[in-house]
C-alpha positions in Angstrom: 102.3 90.3 103.8 104.7 91.0 101.8 103.3 92.0 98.5 106.2 90.5 96.2 105.7 87.4 98.1 102.1 87.3 97.9 102.2 87.6 94.6 104.6 84.8 94.2 102.1 83.1 95.8 99.6 83.8 93.9 101.9 82.6 90.7 102.2 79.0 93.1 98.7 78.4 92.9 98.3 79.2 89.5 101.3 77.3 88.2 100.4 74.2 90.2 96.9 74.2 88.6 99.0 74.3 84.7 101.4 71.3 86.1 98.3 69.5 86.7 96.6 70.7 83.6 99.9 69.9 81.6 99.7 65.9 82.1 95.7 65.7 82.4 94.1 67.7 79.4 96.3 65.6 76.4 95.5 62.2 78.3 91.9 63.5 79.0 91.5 64.7 75.4 92.9 61.3 74.1 90.2 59.3 76.3 87.7 60.8 75.3 88.4 60.3 71.4 89.9 63.7 70.3 92.3 62.7 67.5 96.4 64.3 67.7 95.4 66.6 64.7 92.1 68.2 66.8 94.2 68.3 69.8 97.0 70.3 68.1 94.4 72.9 66.5 93.1 73.3 70.1 96.0 73.7 71.8 97.5 76.4 69.0 94.3 78.8 69.8 95.5 79.3 73.6 99.0 81.3 72.7 97.1 84.2 70.7 94.1 84.1 72.6 96.5 84.3 75.9 98.7 87.1 74.1 95.6 89.2 72.8 93.7 89.5 76.0 97.2 89.7 77.4 97.8 92.9 75.3 94.8 94.6 76.4 95.1 93.6 80.1 98.8 94.7 79.8 97.7 98.3 77.9 94.8 99.0 80.5 97.1 98.2 83.7 99.4 100.4 82.8 96.9 103.2 83.3 94.3 101.9 85.6 96.6 99.8 87.9 97.6 96.0 88.2 95.1 94.2 90.9 91.9 94.2 88.7 93.7 92.0 86.9 95.2 89.7 89.7 91.5 89.5 90.8 90.2 88.4 87.4 92.4 85.4 87.2 91.0 84.6 90.2 87.6 84.1 89.3 88.7 82.6 86.0 90.7 79.8 87.6 87.3 78.5 88.3 85.7 78.9 85.6 88.0 77.5 83.4 88.6 74.3 85.2 85.2 74.0 85.6 84.9 73.9 81.6 87.4 71.2 81.0 85.6 69.1 83.3 82.1 69.0 81.4 84.1 68.9 78.3 83.9 65.8 75.8 83.4 67.5 72.1 86.7 69.4 70.9 84.1 72.4 70.5 83.7 72.3 74.5 87.9 71.1 74.9 88.1 74.6 72.5 86.2 76.7 74.9 87.9 75.4 77.8 91.1 76.8 76.0 89.6 80.1 75.2 88.9 80.8 78.9 92.2 79.5 79.9 94.2 81.6 78.0 92.2 84.4 79.4 92.9 83.2 82.6 96.5 83.4 81.6 96.5 86.4 80.5 95.1 87.9 83.7 97.9 87.1 85.4 101.4 87.3 83.2 99.9 90.8 82.2 100.3 92.5 85.4 102.6 89.9 87.2 106.1 90.9 85.9 105.2 94.7 85.7 104.2 94.8 89.8 107.0 93.0 90.7 109.3 95.4 88.7 107.5 98.3 90.2 107.3 96.7 93.9 111.0 95.5 93.5 112.6 98.5 91.7 112.9 97.6 88.4 115.4 94.2 89.4 115.9 91.2 87.4 116.2 89.0 90.4 112.0 89.7 91.5 111.2 88.3 88.1 113.5 84.9 88.4 111.9 84.0 91.5 108.7 84.7 89.9 109.5 82.1 87.1 111.4 80.1 89.4 108.3 79.8 91.2 106.1 79.0 88.3 108.5 76.2 87.4 108.4 75.0 91.1 104.7 74.4 91.2 104.4 73.3 87.7 106.6 71.0 88.9 104.6 69.8 91.9 101.3 69.7 89.8 102.7 67.4 87.3 104.5 65.1 90.0 101.3 65.0 91.9 99.0 64.8 88.9 99.3 61.2 88.2 98.6 60.1 92.2 95.5 62.3 91.6 94.4 60.7 88.3 94.3 57.3 90.5 92.8 58.6 93.6 90.2 60.7 92.1 90.0 60.3 88.2 90.6 62.8 85.6 87.1 64.3 85.5 87.6 64.7 90.0 90.9 66.2 89.9 89.9 69.0 87.5 87.3 70.3 90.0 90.3 69.8 93.0 91.9 72.8 90.4 88.3 74.2 91.1 88.8 74.7 94.5 92.4 75.2 94.3 91.7 77.9 91.6 89.4 79.6 94.0 91.9 80.0 96.7 93.6 82.9 94.2 90.4 85.2 94.5 90.7 86.4 98.7 94.8 86.5 97.9 94.5 89.0 95.0 92.1 91.0 97.4 94.8 91.2 99.4 97.2 93.1 97.3 97.9 96.9 97.9 97.6 98.9 94.5 100.9 101.3 94.9 101.2 102.5 91.3 99.8 105.8 90.9 96.9 105.5 88.9 96.0 107.5 85.6 93.2 107.8 83.6 93.0 105.7 80.3 93.3 107.6 76.9 93.3 106.3 73.4 96.2 108.7 72.5 98.1 107.4 75.7 98.0 104.2 74.5 98.9 104.4 71.3 101.7 105.9 72.3 103.4 103.2 74.2 101.8 100.6 71.7 103.3 102.2 68.6 106.6 100.7 67.5 108.3 103.7 65.9 108.3 105.5 69.4 110.3 101.9 70.9 114.2 101.7 70.4 115.7 99.8 67.7 117.1 96.6 69.7 113.3 96.4 70.9 112.2 96.0 67.7 114.6 93.5 66.7 114.0 91.4 69.8 110.4 91.7 69.1 111.1 89.6 65.8 113.5 87.2 67.9 110.7 86.4 70.2 108.4 85.3 67.4 111.5 83.0 66.1 111.7 81.9 69.4 108.1 81.1 69.4 108.2 79.5 66.4 110.8 77.1 68.3 108.7 76.1 71.3 105.3 75.2 70.1 106.6 72.2 68.2 107.6 70.9 71.7 104.9 72.4 73.8 101.8 72.0 75.6 100.3 68.7 74.6 103.3 67.7 72.7 105.9 65.4 75.6 103.1 63.8 77.3 101.9 62.3 74.0 104.9 61.5 73.4 105.8 59.4 76.3 102.5 57.9 76.3 103.6 56.7 72.4 106.3 55.4 74.6 104.5 53.0 76.5 104.3 55.3 80.1 101.7 55.7 81.9 100.1 58.5 83.3 101.9 58.2 86.8 105.0 58.0 85.1 104.2 60.7 82.6 103.1 63.1 85.8 106.7 61.8 87.3 109.4 62.9 84.5 107.4 65.9 83.0 107.2 66.8 86.7 111.0 66.1 87.7 111.8 68.2 84.2 110.1 71.2 84.9 111.4 70.9 88.6 114.8 70.8 87.0 114.2 74.3 85.2 113.1 76.3 88.1 116.6 74.5 90.2 118.3 75.4 86.7 117.1 78.8 86.8 117.2 79.7 90.0 121.1 78.8 90.7 122.7 79.4 87.6 120.7 82.7 85.6 122.5 85.2 88.2 125.9 83.5 87.7 126.5 84.7 84.0 126.5 87.8 82.3 123.3 88.0 79.8 124.2 87.4 76.9 126.7 84.3 78.0 123.7 82.9 79.7 121.7 83.0 76.5 124.0 81.3 74.5 124.5 78.2 76.6 121.0 77.6 77.3 120.6 77.9 73.2 123.2 75.4 72.5 121.7 72.6 75.4 118.4 73.5 74.0 119.3 72.2 70.9 121.8 69.6 71.8 118.9 67.7 74.0 116.2 68.4 71.2 118.4 66.7 68.7 118.9 63.1 70.1 115.6 63.4 71.5 114.1 63.0 68.0 115.3 59.5 67.7 114.9 57.9 71.4 112.7 56.3 72.7 111.4 54.2 75.8 114.1 55.0 78.9 116.2 57.2 76.5 113.5 59.1 75.4 112.0 59.3 79.1 115.8 60.1 80.3 116.0 63.3 77.8 112.4 64.5 78.1 113.4 64.9 81.9 117.0 66.4 81.2 115.7 68.8 79.0 114.5 70.9 82.0 117.8 72.0 82.8 117.8 73.9 79.3 114.6 75.2 79.6 115.3 77.0 82.8 118.4 78.6 81.9 116.6 79.5 78.2 113.3 80.7 80.9 116.3 83.1 82.7 117.7 84.6 79.5 114.5 85.6 78.4 113.8 87.3 81.6 117.1 89.2 81.7 116.1 90.3 78.6 112.5 91.4 79.6 114.3 93.4 82.3 117.0 95.0 80.0 115.1 95.9 77.3 111.8 97.2 78.7 110.4 100.9 79.6 110.1 102.0 83.3 106.9 103.7 82.4 105.4 100.8 80.2 106.6 97.6 81.4 103.1 95.7 80.9 102.7 97.3 77.8 106.7 96.6 76.4 106.3 92.7 78.4 103.1 92.1 76.5 104.2 93.4 72.9 107.4 91.2 73.5 105.0 88.3 74.3 102.8 89.0 71.3 105.6 87.7 69.3 106.5 85.2 71.0 103.1 83.8 71.3 102.6 84.3 67.2 105.5 82.1 66.7 104.1 79.5 69.1 100.8 79.1 67.6 101.9 78.9 64.2 104.2 75.8 64.8 101.9 74.2 67.5 99.0 74.1 64.9 101.6 72.6 62.8 102.7 69.8 65.3 100.0 68.2 65.2 99.5 67.3 61.0 103.3 66.4 61.3 103.0 64.0 64.2 99.6 62.5 62.5 102.1 61.9 59.7 106.0 61.3 60.2 105.9 61.1 64.5 107.3 63.4 66.7 110.7 63.5 65.3 109.6 66.5 62.9 108.9 68.7 65.5 111.7 68.1 68.2 114.0 68.5 65.3 112.2 71.7 64.1 112.6 73.2 67.2 115.9 72.7 67.9 117.2 73.9 64.2 114.9 77.3 64.1 116.6 77.6 68.0 119.9 79.2 67.0 118.6 81.8 64.8 117.3 83.1 68.2 120.1 83.1 70.6 122.7 83.3 68.5 121.3 86.7 67.1 120.5 87.7 71.0 124.2 86.5 72.3 125.4 89.5 69.4 123.2 91.9 69.7 123.3 92.1 73.7 127.2 92.0 73.6 127.3 94.8 71.1 125.0 96.7 73.3 127.4 96.1 77.0 130.4 97.0 74.7 128.6 100.5 73.5 127.5 100.9 77.0 131.2 100.6 78.2 132.8 102.9 75.3 129.9 105.6 76.2 131.0 105.6 79.9 134.7 105.5 78.9 134.0 108.6 76.9 131.9 110.1 79.6 134.7 109.8 82.0 137.3 111.6 79.6 
């Protein structure tokens, strides 16, 4: 099978499970009497668990290859859903988050790097990956409500175990074409040394932290519980989140290659803030509409971030460079996610949405001018070269 298509198929199954868990976990945790502050803290541990293990896996994969981590992801898919099935206490759900974070890390540490190697370093391969992730998450979310009615929350998690098991044989079909080199401490530290990175890379590491700080206030459990607060049942929540995610995938696929990268980032950032600001003051049907339409901006933001990754990562260290940038993103997400539960408990959902909307301009305005200046510098350099 074509390696790119096989990778995208593995991503599809992983993201389908994520789509189901997006709806299932917050509602299941609330059903099992976990309070909103504890839910926020449990969800907050995932980004950094994910990123720390992802960073380790990314560095090792740059030396030893990617296939090992695809296979590991398959086995952890089975284990993480099984942990959630058995969980009733905060510590048990925390174990599930640790396992889920490691599972996701084993895939995202290598999937982009593998596609860049197989696809010749082209942004289009990354956009196909993100589109597949959005669409399959949408399908998982859309079906989640129906699955809950047919099978109940726990049995839906067992279905996730079965779907996760499919990933193992698919991963074994991957062909490792990357030249395997011996792992050395010196080589790994060279890839991780920020002093060796270009100035643009270091700036974007900080900007990705800012982006993560914005994302945490509206990610994971926030939208499902916000919709439940607005008197929607699990089936309706699954439909709304599913359509939102599907819209994100469609906007990423249809528009992300139509505009220059810096213009895409500026447009997506403006829409992101414009949709979140009124959401802070909405209720019931208007809240549901804004949650759904937010997916359009979310997809464009995803396309812009993939473009940045393809633009500023090094060919010899795709895995490590992407991991470093994502380290900044998930560090910010962890902080805002941990704060979100306390903010919601004290003042409701308005403050997290407003915080996300008002922090994000720091990222997209700065990124716009940096990329625009980089493009002008390249044109100027090419102009001198011709003369």
